[in-house]
PyMOL Python script that loads the backbone (N, CA, C, O; Angstrom):
from pymol import cmd

cmd.read_pdbstr("""\
ATOM      1  N   MET A   1       0.851  -1.166   0.000  1.00  0.00           N
ATOM      2  CA  MET A   1       0.000   0.000   0.000  1.00  0.00           C
ATOM      3  C   MET A   1       0.899   1.232   0.000  1.00  0.00           C
ATOM      4  O   MET A   1       1.810   1.339   0.821  1.00  0.00           O
ATOM      5  N   LYS A   2       0.649   2.143  -0.901  1.00  0.00           N
ATOM      6  CA  LYS A   2       1.420   3.385  -0.956  1.00  0.00           C
ATOM      7  C   LYS A   2       0.440   4.543  -0.822  1.00  0.00           C
ATOM      8  O   LYS A   2      -0.536   4.635  -1.567  1.00  0.00           O
ATOM      9  N   ILE A   3       0.710   5.416   0.127  1.00  0.00           N
ATOM     10  CA  ILE A   3      -0.172   6.549   0.393  1.00  0.00           C
ATOM     11  C   ILE A   3       0.637   7.826   0.243  1.00  0.00           C
ATOM     12  O   ILE A   3       1.684   7.983   0.872  1.00  0.00           O
ATOM     13  N   LYS A   4       0.158   8.726  -0.579  1.00  0.00           N
ATOM     14  CA  LYS A   4       0.797  10.032  -0.730  1.00  0.00           C
ATOM     15  C   LYS A   4       0.165  10.952   0.313  1.00  0.00           C
ATOM     16  O   LYS A   4      -0.994  11.347   0.193  1.00  0.00           O
ATOM     17  N   THR A   5       0.951  11.284   1.336  1.00  0.00           N
ATOM     18  CA  THR A   5       0.390  11.988   2.489  1.00  0.00           C
ATOM     19  C   THR A   5      -0.177  13.361   2.167  1.00  0.00           C
ATOM     20  O   THR A   5      -1.067  13.839   2.871  1.00  0.00           O
ATOM     21  N   SER A   6       0.315  13.994   1.129  1.00  0.00           N
ATOM     22  CA  SER A   6      -0.195  15.328   0.809  1.00  0.00           C
ATOM     23  C   SER A   6      -1.628  15.286   0.277  1.00  0.00           C
ATOM     24  O   SER A   6      -2.295  16.318   0.204  1.00  0.00           O
ATOM     25  N   ASP A   7      -2.094  14.106  -0.091  1.00  0.00           N
ATOM     26  CA  ASP A   7      -3.450  13.972  -0.615  1.00  0.00           C
ATOM     27  C   ASP A   7      -4.503  13.728   0.456  1.00  0.00           C
ATOM     28  O   ASP A   7      -5.699  13.780   0.169  1.00  0.00           O
ATOM     29  N   TYR A   8      -4.073  13.461   1.695  1.00  0.00           N
ATOM     30  CA  TYR A   8      -5.008  13.059   2.747  1.00  0.00           C
ATOM     31  C   TYR A   8      -4.692  13.730   4.071  1.00  0.00           C
ATOM     32  O   TYR A   8      -3.569  14.176   4.307  1.00  0.00           O
ATOM     33  N   LYS A   9      -5.698  13.794   4.928  1.00  0.00           N
ATOM     34  CA  LYS A   9      -5.509  14.250   6.300  1.00  0.00           C
ATOM     35  C   LYS A   9      -4.898  13.085   7.081  1.00  0.00           C
ATOM     36  O   LYS A   9      -5.050  11.924   6.699  1.00  0.00           O
ATOM     37  N   THR A  10      -4.208  13.403   8.172  1.00  0.00           N
ATOM     38  CA  THR A  10      -3.539  12.346   8.941  1.00  0.00           C
ATOM     39  C   THR A  10      -4.515  11.311   9.481  1.00  0.00           C
ATOM     40  O   THR A  10      -4.184  10.128   9.546  1.00  0.00           O
ATOM     41  N   ASN A  11      -5.717  11.740   9.870  1.00  0.00           N
ATOM     42  CA  ASN A  11      -6.680  10.769  10.380  1.00  0.00           C
ATOM     43  C   ASN A  11      -7.141   9.811   9.272  1.00  0.00           C
ATOM     44  O   ASN A  11      -7.405   8.640   9.543  1.00  0.00           O
ATOM     45  N   GLU A  12      -7.238  10.290   8.052  1.00  0.00           N
ATOM     46  CA  GLU A  12      -7.623   9.430   6.932  1.00  0.00           C
ATOM     47  C   GLU A  12      -6.544   8.386   6.651  1.00  0.00           C
ATOM     48  O   GLU A  12      -6.848   7.238   6.328  1.00  0.00           O
ATOM     49  N   ILE A  13      -5.295   8.791   6.774  1.00  0.00           N
ATOM     50  CA  ILE A  13      -4.177   7.874   6.528  1.00  0.00           C
ATOM     51  C   ILE A  13      -4.210   6.728   7.530  1.00  0.00           C
ATOM     52  O   ILE A  13      -4.032   5.568   7.162  1.00  0.00           O
ATOM     53  N   PHE A  14      -4.437   7.055   8.788  1.00  0.00           N
ATOM     54  CA  PHE A  14      -4.499   6.016   9.822  1.00  0.00           C
ATOM     55  C   PHE A  14      -5.598   5.004   9.505  1.00  0.00           C
ATOM     56  O   PHE A  14      -5.398   3.795   9.622  1.00  0.00           O
ATOM     57  N   LYS A  15      -6.743   5.508   9.110  1.00  0.00           N
ATOM     58  CA  LYS A  15      -7.873   4.627   8.777  1.00  0.00           C
ATOM     59  C   LYS A  15      -7.569   3.782   7.538  1.00  0.00           C
ATOM     60  O   LYS A  15      -7.895   2.595   7.507  1.00  0.00           O
ATOM     61  N   PHE A  16      -6.952   4.377   6.522  1.00  0.00           N
ATOM     62  CA  PHE A  16      -6.587   3.630   5.316  1.00  0.00           C
ATOM     63  C   PHE A  16      -5.650   2.475   5.641  1.00  0.00           C
ATOM     64  O   PHE A  16      -5.795   1.375   5.108  1.00  0.00           O
ATOM     65  N   ILE A  17      -4.683   2.739   6.526  1.00  0.00           N
ATOM     66  CA  ILE A  17      -3.742   1.677   6.907  1.00  0.00           C
ATOM     67  C   ILE A  17      -4.500   0.528   7.561  1.00  0.00           C
ATOM     68  O   ILE A  17      -4.320  -0.633   7.193  1.00  0.00           O
ATOM     69  N   ARG A  18      -5.348   0.856   8.531  1.00  0.00           N
ATOM     70  CA  ARG A  18      -6.108  -0.193   9.237  1.00  0.00           C
ATOM     71  C   ARG A  18      -6.996  -0.967   8.280  1.00  0.00           C
ATOM     72  O   ARG A  18      -7.009  -2.198   8.299  1.00  0.00           O
ATOM     73  N   GLN A  19      -7.732  -0.259   7.450  1.00  0.00           N
ATOM     74  CA  GLN A  19      -8.631  -0.921   6.509  1.00  0.00           C
ATOM     75  C   GLN A  19      -7.853  -1.738   5.479  1.00  0.00           C
ATOM     76  O   GLN A  19      -8.284  -2.823   5.088  1.00  0.00           O
ATOM     77  N   GLY A  20      -6.714  -1.217   5.044  1.00  0.00           N
ATOM     78  CA  GLY A  20      -5.880  -1.936   4.087  1.00  0.00           C
ATOM     79  C   GLY A  20      -5.362  -3.248   4.648  1.00  0.00           C
ATOM     80  O   GLY A  20      -5.108  -4.195   3.904  1.00  0.00           O
ATOM     81  N   LEU A  21      -5.208  -3.298   5.962  1.00  0.00           N
ATOM     82  CA  LEU A  21      -4.777  -4.528   6.620  1.00  0.00           C
ATOM     83  C   LEU A  21      -5.951  -5.457   6.914  1.00  0.00           C
ATOM     84  O   LEU A  21      -5.765  -6.588   7.364  1.00  0.00           O
ATOM     85  N   GLY A  22      -7.162  -4.967   6.654  1.00  0.00           N
ATOM     86  CA  GLY A  22      -8.360  -5.776   6.873  1.00  0.00           C
ATOM     87  C   GLY A  22      -8.686  -5.978   8.342  1.00  0.00           C
ATOM     88  O   GLY A  22      -9.193  -7.029   8.737  1.00  0.00           O
ATOM     89  N   LEU A  23      -8.392  -4.962   9.152  1.00  0.00           N
ATOM     90  CA  LEU A  23      -8.582  -5.075  10.592  1.00  0.00           C
ATOM     91  C   LEU A  23      -9.720  -4.199  11.092  1.00  0.00           C
ATOM     92  O   LEU A  23     -10.034  -3.164  10.504  1.00  0.00           O
ATOM     93  N   THR A  24     -10.326  -4.629  12.177  1.00  0.00           N
ATOM     94  CA  THR A  24     -11.276  -3.771  12.881  1.00  0.00           C
ATOM     95  C   THR A  24     -10.471  -2.859  13.795  1.00  0.00           C
ATOM     96  O   THR A  24      -9.286  -3.091  14.033  1.00  0.00           O
ATOM     97  N   GLN A  25     -11.116  -1.837  14.298  1.00  0.00           N
ATOM     98  CA  GLN A  25     -10.450  -0.949  15.245  1.00  0.00           C
ATOM     99  C   GLN A  25      -9.996  -1.733  16.478  1.00  0.00           C
ATOM    100  O   GLN A  25      -8.903  -1.515  17.000  1.00  0.00           O
ATOM    101  N   LYS A  26     -10.847  -2.640  16.927  1.00  0.00           N
ATOM    102  CA  LYS A  26     -10.525  -3.442  18.106  1.00  0.00           C
ATOM    103  C   LYS A  26      -9.304  -4.331  17.865  1.00  0.00           C
ATOM    104  O   LYS A  26      -8.422  -4.423  18.718  1.00  0.00           O
ATOM    105  N   GLN A  27      -9.256  -4.981  16.708  1.00  0.00           N
ATOM    106  CA  GLN A  27      -8.123  -5.858  16.391  1.00  0.00           C
ATOM    107  C   GLN A  27      -6.811  -5.077  16.361  1.00  0.00           C
ATOM    108  O   GLN A  27      -5.814  -5.508  16.940  1.00  0.00           O
ATOM    109  N   LEU A  28      -6.814  -3.941  15.693  1.00  0.00           N
ATOM    110  CA  LEU A  28      -5.605  -3.126  15.611  1.00  0.00           C
ATOM    111  C   LEU A  28      -5.173  -2.688  17.005  1.00  0.00           C
ATOM    112  O   LEU A  28      -3.998  -2.794  17.357  1.00  0.00           O
ATOM    113  N   ALA A  29      -6.111  -2.203  17.788  1.00  0.00           N
ATOM    114  CA  ALA A  29      -5.809  -1.739  19.140  1.00  0.00           C
ATOM    115  C   ALA A  29      -5.172  -2.853  19.972  1.00  0.00           C
ATOM    116  O   ALA A  29      -4.173  -2.633  20.657  1.00  0.00           O
ATOM    117  N   GLU A  30      -5.750  -4.027  19.908  1.00  0.00           N
ATOM    118  CA  GLU A  30      -5.221  -5.157  20.689  1.00  0.00           C
ATOM    119  C   GLU A  30      -3.828  -5.549  20.205  1.00  0.00           C
ATOM    120  O   GLU A  30      -2.939  -5.818  21.012  1.00  0.00           O
ATOM    121  N   ASP A  31      -3.642  -5.581  18.896  1.00  0.00           N
ATOM    122  CA  ASP A  31      -2.357  -6.019  18.337  1.00  0.00           C
ATOM    123  C   ASP A  31      -1.209  -5.087  18.676  1.00  0.00           C
ATOM    124  O   ASP A  31      -0.089  -5.542  18.913  1.00  0.00           O
ATOM    125  N   ILE A  32      -1.476  -3.773  18.703  1.00  0.00           N
ATOM    126  CA  ILE A  32      -0.378  -2.839  18.997  1.00  0.00           C
ATOM    127  C   ILE A  32      -0.461  -2.284  20.419  1.00  0.00           C
ATOM    128  O   ILE A  32       0.267  -1.364  20.791  1.00  0.00           O
ATOM    129  N   LYS A  33      -1.366  -2.868  21.198  1.00  0.00           N
ATOM    130  CA  LYS A  33      -1.476  -2.572  22.631  1.00  0.00           C
ATOM    131  C   LYS A  33      -1.770  -1.105  22.940  1.00  0.00           C
ATOM    132  O   LYS A  33      -1.090  -0.463  23.740  1.00  0.00           O
ATOM    133  N   ILE A  34      -2.805  -0.606  22.275  1.00  0.00           N
ATOM    134  CA  ILE A  34      -3.350   0.703  22.605  1.00  0.00           C
ATOM    135  C   ILE A  34      -4.847   0.514  22.798  1.00  0.00           C
ATOM    136  O   ILE A  34      -5.375  -0.556  22.495  1.00  0.00           O
ATOM    137  N   SER A  35      -5.529   1.518  23.288  1.00  0.00           N
ATOM    138  CA  SER A  35      -6.967   1.384  23.516  1.00  0.00           C
ATOM    139  C   SER A  35      -7.743   1.562  22.206  1.00  0.00           C
ATOM    140  O   SER A  35      -7.309   2.260  21.290  1.00  0.00           O
ATOM    141  N   LYS A  36      -8.890   0.915  22.155  1.00  0.00           N
ATOM    142  CA  LYS A  36      -9.764   1.066  20.988  1.00  0.00           C
ATOM    143  C   LYS A  36     -10.202   2.523  20.864  1.00  0.00           C
ATOM    144  O   LYS A  36     -10.356   3.038  19.757  1.00  0.00           O
ATOM    145  N   SER A  37     -10.403   3.186  22.005  1.00  0.00           N
ATOM    146  CA  SER A  37     -10.825   4.587  21.948  1.00  0.00           C
ATOM    147  C   SER A  37      -9.737   5.473  21.330  1.00  0.00           C
ATOM    148  O   SER A  37     -10.049   6.482  20.698  1.00  0.00           O
ATOM    149  N   SER A  38      -8.466   5.103  21.507  1.00  0.00           N
ATOM    150  CA  SER A  38      -7.388   5.856  20.851  1.00  0.00           C
ATOM    151  C   SER A  38      -7.484   5.704  19.341  1.00  0.00           C
ATOM    152  O   SER A  38      -7.342   6.682  18.606  1.00  0.00           O
ATOM    153  N   VAL A  39      -7.722   4.486  18.876  1.00  0.00           N
ATOM    154  CA  VAL A  39      -7.876   4.247  17.440  1.00  0.00           C
ATOM    155  C   VAL A  39      -9.042   5.073  16.906  1.00  0.00           C
ATOM    156  O   VAL A  39      -8.925   5.706  15.857  1.00  0.00           O
ATOM    157  N   GLU A  40     -10.154   5.070  17.615  1.00  0.00           N
ATOM    158  CA  GLU A  40     -11.332   5.843  17.189  1.00  0.00           C
ATOM    159  C   GLU A  40     -10.994   7.334  17.096  1.00  0.00           C
ATOM    160  O   GLU A  40     -11.365   7.999  16.129  1.00  0.00           O
ATOM    161  N   LYS A  41     -10.292   7.851  18.101  1.00  0.00           N
ATOM    162  CA  LYS A  41      -9.924   9.277  18.105  1.00  0.00           C
ATOM    163  C   LYS A  41      -8.980   9.603  16.948  1.00  0.00           C
ATOM    164  O   LYS A  41      -9.127  10.639  16.299  1.00  0.00           O
ATOM    165  N   TYR A  42      -8.013   8.723  16.690  1.00  0.00           N
ATOM    166  CA  TYR A  42      -7.088   8.957  15.579  1.00  0.00           C
ATOM    167  C   TYR A  42      -7.846   9.026  14.265  1.00  0.00           C
ATOM    168  O   TYR A  42      -7.591   9.900  13.435  1.00  0.00           O
ATOM    169  N   GLU A  43      -8.776   8.104  14.080  1.00  0.00           N
ATOM    170  CA  GLU A  43      -9.505   8.037  12.807  1.00  0.00           C
ATOM    171  C   GLU A  43     -10.503   9.176  12.634  1.00  0.00           C
ATOM    172  O   GLU A  43     -10.813   9.558  11.506  1.00  0.00           O
ATOM    173  N   LYS A  44     -11.003   9.716  13.726  1.00  0.00           N
ATOM    174  CA  LYS A  44     -11.936  10.842  13.655  1.00  0.00           C
ATOM    175  C   LYS A  44     -11.213  12.191  13.631  1.00  0.00           C
ATOM    176  O   LYS A  44     -11.835  13.234  13.435  1.00  0.00           O
ATOM    177  N   GLY A  45      -9.890  12.158  13.833  1.00  0.00           N
ATOM    178  CA  GLY A  45      -9.123  13.396  13.851  1.00  0.00           C
ATOM    179  C   GLY A  45      -9.248  14.153  15.153  1.00  0.00           C
ATOM    180  O   GLY A  45      -8.954  15.348  15.203  1.00  0.00           O
ATOM    181  N   LEU A  46      -9.683  13.477  16.219  1.00  0.00           N
ATOM    182  CA  LEU A  46      -9.847  14.120  17.518  1.00  0.00           C
ATOM    183  C   LEU A  46      -8.559  14.103  18.330  1.00  0.00           C
ATOM    184  O   LEU A  46      -8.432  14.826  19.318  1.00  0.00           O
ATOM    185  N   ASP A  47      -7.615  13.285  17.918  1.00  0.00           N
ATOM    186  CA  ASP A  47      -6.314  13.181  18.572  1.00  0.00           C
ATOM    187  C   ASP A  47      -5.292  12.807  17.505  1.00  0.00           C
ATOM    188  O   ASP A  47      -5.643  12.219  16.483  1.00  0.00           O
ATOM    189  N   ASN A  48      -4.054  13.142  17.737  1.00  0.00           N
ATOM    190  CA  ASN A  48      -2.995  12.822  16.779  1.00  0.00           C
ATOM    191  C   ASN A  48      -2.189  11.626  17.262  1.00  0.00           C
ATOM    192  O   ASN A  48      -1.803  11.558  18.429  1.00  0.00           O
ATOM    193  N   TYR A  49      -1.941  10.696  16.372  1.00  0.00           N
ATOM    194  CA  TYR A  49      -1.094   9.561  16.700  1.00  0.00           C
ATOM    195  C   TYR A  49       0.359   9.979  16.534  1.00  0.00           C
ATOM    196  O   TYR A  49       0.669  10.975  15.880  1.00  0.00           O
ATOM    197  N   THR A  50       1.237   9.199  17.138  1.00  0.00           N
ATOM    198  CA  THR A  50       2.660   9.521  17.078  1.00  0.00           C
ATOM    199  C   THR A  50       3.356   8.646  16.042  1.00  0.00           C
ATOM    200  O   THR A  50       2.803   7.660  15.555  1.00  0.00           O
ATOM    201  N   PHE A  51       4.571   9.033  15.726  1.00  0.00           N
ATOM    202  CA  PHE A  51       5.377   8.210  14.828  1.00  0.00           C
ATOM    203  C   PHE A  51       5.617   6.850  15.482  1.00  0.00           C
ATOM    204  O   PHE A  51       5.683   5.830  14.797  1.00  0.00           O
ATOM    205  N   GLU A  52       5.746   6.842  16.790  1.00  0.00           N
ATOM    206  CA  GLU A  52       5.923   5.584  17.532  1.00  0.00           C
ATOM    207  C   GLU A  52       4.758   4.631  17.272  1.00  0.00           C
ATOM    208  O   GLU A  52       4.960   3.423  17.147  1.00  0.00           O
ATOM    209  N   THR A  53       3.557   5.161  17.190  1.00  0.00           N
ATOM    210  CA  THR A  53       2.380   4.328  16.903  1.00  0.00           C
ATOM    211  C   THR A  53       2.492   3.726  15.505  1.00  0.00           C
ATOM    212  O   THR A  53       2.178   2.552  15.310  1.00  0.00           O
ATOM    213  N   LEU A  54       2.937   4.519  14.534  1.00  0.00           N
ATOM    214  CA  LEU A  54       3.127   3.987  13.182  1.00  0.00           C
ATOM    215  C   LEU A  54       4.196   2.897  13.164  1.00  0.00           C
ATOM    216  O   LEU A  54       4.068   1.905  12.446  1.00  0.00           O
ATOM    217  N   VAL A  55       5.238   3.086  13.948  1.00  0.00           N
ATOM    218  CA  VAL A  55       6.305   2.084  14.023  1.00  0.00           C
ATOM    219  C   VAL A  55       5.765   0.789  14.624  1.00  0.00           C
ATOM    220  O   VAL A  55       6.116  -0.298  14.166  1.00  0.00           O
ATOM    221  N   LYS A  56       4.913   0.895  15.646  1.00  0.00           N
ATOM    222  CA  LYS A  56       4.293  -0.303  16.232  1.00  0.00           C
ATOM    223  C   LYS A  56       3.504  -1.071  15.174  1.00  0.00           C
ATOM    224  O   LYS A  56       3.579  -2.298  15.098  1.00  0.00           O
ATOM    225  N   ILE A  57       2.749  -0.337  14.364  1.00  0.00           N
ATOM    226  CA  ILE A  57       1.956  -0.973  13.305  1.00  0.00           C
ATOM    227  C   ILE A  57       2.884  -1.639  12.298  1.00  0.00           C
ATOM    228  O   ILE A  57       2.658  -2.780  11.895  1.00  0.00           O
ATOM    229  N   ALA A  58       3.925  -0.924  11.895  1.00  0.00           N
ATOM    230  CA  ALA A  58       4.865  -1.460  10.912  1.00  0.00           C
ATOM    231  C   ALA A  58       5.529  -2.736  11.418  1.00  0.00           C
ATOM    232  O   ALA A  58       5.668  -3.703  10.668  1.00  0.00           O
ATOM    233  N   LYS A  59       5.933  -2.744  12.669  1.00  0.00           N
ATOM    234  CA  LYS A  59       6.578  -3.933  13.231  1.00  0.00           C
ATOM    235  C   LYS A  59       5.596  -5.092  13.357  1.00  0.00           C
ATOM    236  O   LYS A  59       5.929  -6.229  13.021  1.00  0.00           O
ATOM    237  N   GLU A  60       4.407  -4.812  13.831  1.00  0.00           N
ATOM    238  CA  GLU A  60       3.408  -5.864  14.053  1.00  0.00           C
ATOM    239  C   GLU A  60       2.998  -6.550  12.756  1.00  0.00           C
ATOM    240  O   GLU A  60       2.787  -7.763  12.730  1.00  0.00           O
ATOM    241  N   TYR A  61       2.885  -5.778  11.683  1.00  0.00           N
ATOM    242  CA  TYR A  61       2.371  -6.318  10.421  1.00  0.00           C
ATOM    243  C   TYR A  61       3.432  -6.397   9.327  1.00  0.00           C
ATOM    244  O   TYR A  61       3.111  -6.584   8.154  1.00  0.00           O
ATOM    245  N   ASP A  62       4.685  -6.253   9.716  1.00  0.00           N
ATOM    246  CA  ASP A  62       5.807  -6.354   8.783  1.00  0.00           C
ATOM    247  C   ASP A  62       5.633  -5.397   7.594  1.00  0.00           C
ATOM    248  O   ASP A  62       5.707  -5.800   6.433  1.00  0.00           O
ATOM    249  N   LEU A  63       5.401  -4.130   7.920  1.00  0.00           N
ATOM    250  CA  LEU A  63       5.247  -3.086   6.909  1.00  0.00           C
ATOM    251  C   LEU A  63       6.497  -2.226   6.868  1.00  0.00           C
ATOM    252  O   LEU A  63       7.288  -2.213   7.812  1.00  0.00           O
ATOM    253  N   GLU A  64       6.665  -1.524   5.791  1.00  0.00           N
ATOM    254  CA  GLU A  64       7.793  -0.624   5.620  1.00  0.00           C
ATOM    255  C   GLU A  64       7.278   0.810   5.589  1.00  0.00           C
ATOM    256  O   GLU A  64       6.341   1.129   4.858  1.00  0.00           O
ATOM    257  N   ILE A  65       7.896   1.663   6.382  1.00  0.00           N
ATOM    258  CA  ILE A  65       7.566   3.090   6.371  1.00  0.00           C
ATOM    259  C   ILE A  65       8.684   3.797   5.614  1.00  0.00           C
ATOM    260  O   ILE A  65       9.858   3.666   5.960  1.00  0.00           O
ATOM    261  N   ILE A  66       8.319   4.535   4.595  1.00  0.00           N
ATOM    262  CA  ILE A  66       9.305   5.265   3.803  1.00  0.00           C
ATOM    263  C   ILE A  66       9.001   6.753   3.913  1.00  0.00           C
ATOM    264  O   ILE A  66       7.879   7.198   3.672  1.00  0.00           O
ATOM    265  N   ILE A  67      10.014   7.497   4.277  1.00  0.00           N
ATOM    266  CA  ILE A  67       9.884   8.945   4.353  1.00  0.00           C
ATOM    267  C   ILE A  67      10.813   9.525   3.301  1.00  0.00           C
ATOM    268  O   ILE A  67      12.017   9.265   3.304  1.00  0.00           O
ATOM    269  N   GLN A  68      10.242  10.309   2.406  1.00  0.00           N
ATOM    270  CA  GLN A  68      11.075  10.905   1.386  1.00  0.00           C
ATOM    271  C   GLN A  68      10.676  12.345   1.156  1.00  0.00           C
ATOM    272  O   GLN A  68       9.538  12.737   1.412  1.00  0.00           O
ATOM    273  N   ASN A  69      11.612  13.118   0.676  1.00  0.00           N
ATOM    274  CA  ASN A  69      11.359  14.526   0.391  1.00  0.00           C
ATOM    275  C   ASN A  69      10.394  14.655  -0.768  1.00  0.00           C
ATOM    276  O   ASN A  69      10.383  13.849  -1.698  1.00  0.00           O
ATOM    277  N   LYS A  70       9.590  15.691  -0.680  1.00  0.00           N
ATOM    278  CA  LYS A  70       8.724  16.002  -1.821  1.00  0.00           C
ATOM    279  C   LYS A  70       9.584  16.529  -2.942  1.00  0.00           C
ATOM    280  O   LYS A  70      10.540  17.270  -2.712  1.00  0.00           O
ATOM    281  N   LYS A  71       9.250  16.152  -4.131  1.00  0.00           N
ATOM    282  CA  LYS A  71       9.954  16.704  -5.293  1.00  0.00           C
ATOM    283  C   LYS A  71       9.138  17.892  -5.778  1.00  0.00           C
ATOM    284  O   LYS A  71       7.937  17.784  -6.024  1.00  0.00           O
ATOM    285  N   ARG A  72       9.794  18.994  -5.907  1.00  0.00           N
ATOM    286  CA  ARG A  72       9.060  20.221  -6.285  1.00  0.00           C
ATOM    287  C   ARG A  72       9.135  20.445  -7.760  1.00  0.00           C
ATOM    288  O   ARG A  72       8.581  21.422  -8.264  1.00  0.00           O
TER     289      ARG A  72
END
""", "prot")
cmd.dss("prot")
cmd.show_as("cartoon", "prot")
cmd.util.cbc("prot")
cmd.orient("prot")
């Protein structure tokens, strides 16, 4: 899955990742050891997730996070 972050809000990206993995909010929360309410808040844009949270997801599901400069 490749997501161009400039096209989406951060809460949308979090939801796309979860849905792309075919997980419920509860499953994701349990797998990365955070509360389901945190997942709900991240997806609604009521709270911001950290890079550490993305790393937990990447490690749990063997995903690769790539950060690259925008080409202007």
